[in-house]
C-alpha positions in Angstrom: 98.9 81.3 89.6 98.9 82.4 85.9 100.9 81.0 83.0 104.6 81.8 82.8 105.3 85.2 81.2 107.3 85.0 78.0 110.2 87.1 76.9 108.0 88.5 74.1 105.3 89.6 76.6 107.9 91.4 78.7 109.3 93.1 75.6 105.8 94.1 74.4 104.9 95.6 77.8 108.3 97.4 78.1 107.6 99.0 74.7 104.5 100.7 76.1 106.3 102.3 79.1 105.7 106.0 79.7 107.9 108.3 81.7 106.7 109.5 85.1 108.3 110.8 88.2 107.9 109.3 91.6 107.9 111.7 94.6 108.6 110.2 98.0 107.8 112.4 100.9 109.3 111.7 104.3 108.5 113.1 107.7 111.2 115.0 109.6 111.5 115.7 113.3 109.7 119.0 112.7 106.4 117.1 111.9 104.7 118.3 115.1 106.0 121.9 115.2 103.6 124.8 116.2 101.0 125.2 113.5 101.7 121.8 112.0 98.0 120.9 111.6 97.2 124.0 109.5 100.3 123.5 107.4 99.5 119.8 106.8 95.9 120.7 105.8 97.3 123.1 103.1 99.7 120.4 101.9 96.7 118.0 101.6 94.7 120.7 99.7 97.6 121.2 97.3 98.2 117.5 96.7 94.5 116.9 96.0 94.4 119.9 93.7 97.5 118.6 91.8 95.7 115.2 91.5 92.6 116.9 90.2 94.6 118.8 87.6 96.3 115.5 86.4 99.8 116.6 87.6 99.6 113.7 90.1 98.4 110.4 88.5 98.4 108.4 91.7 98.4 109.9 95.1 99.1 107.5 98.0 99.5 108.8 101.6 101.4 106.3 103.7 100.4 105.4 107.2 103.8 105.6 108.7 105.8 107.6 111.1 108.7 107.9 108.6 107.2 108.0 105.1 104.4 110.6 104.6 103.4 109.5 101.1 104.2 108.9 97.5 102.9 110.5 94.3 103.3 109.3 90.7 103.6 112.6 88.8 103.1 113.3 85.1 106.1 115.7 85.0 109.8 115.4 84.4 111.9 114.7 87.5 113.1 118.3 87.4 109.6 119.7 87.1 108.2 117.4 89.8 111.0 118.4 92.1 110.3 122.1 91.7 106.6 121.5 92.4 107.3 119.4 95.5 109.9 121.9 96.9 107.1 124.5 96.9 104.9 122.2 99.0 103.8 123.8 102.4 105.1 120.9 104.5 108.4 120.8 102.6 108.8 124.6 102.9 108.1 124.3 106.7 110.7 121.6 107.1 108.0 119.0 108.2 108.8 116.8 105.2 111.6 116.2 102.7 110.9 115.0 99.2 113.0 112.9 96.9 112.0 112.6 93.2 112.9 109.7 91.0 112.5 109.1 87.3 110.2 106.1 86.8 108.1 104.3 84.2 104.4 103.4 84.1 102.3 101.3 81.8 99.0 102.3 80.1 96.1 100.7 81.7 97.6 100.3 85.2 95.3 101.7 87.9 94.4 101.5 91.5 90.7 100.8 91.8 
């Protein structure tokens, strides 16, 4: 375990926080409707495109029967919600999406 974190270290990190939005996608009971595979493929194509464009900073599909995935988005919550409401799986009723204002710190990564 590392050394204890000081109040000053916490304050210094907090000062670097940048706003993001966290989109949480959940499966609905319509997940397996007719044509679901094609709709989900278009959802995946769109999410990967948003990631490539920098609109999604972190894309994390979740291996669950309830939560489909989360995305850290570089948009305001209102903008992120509008983008996610246009998602093919959301439009088809296969997923719902909740968007939350969140913070991230420079240098954080998944690697």
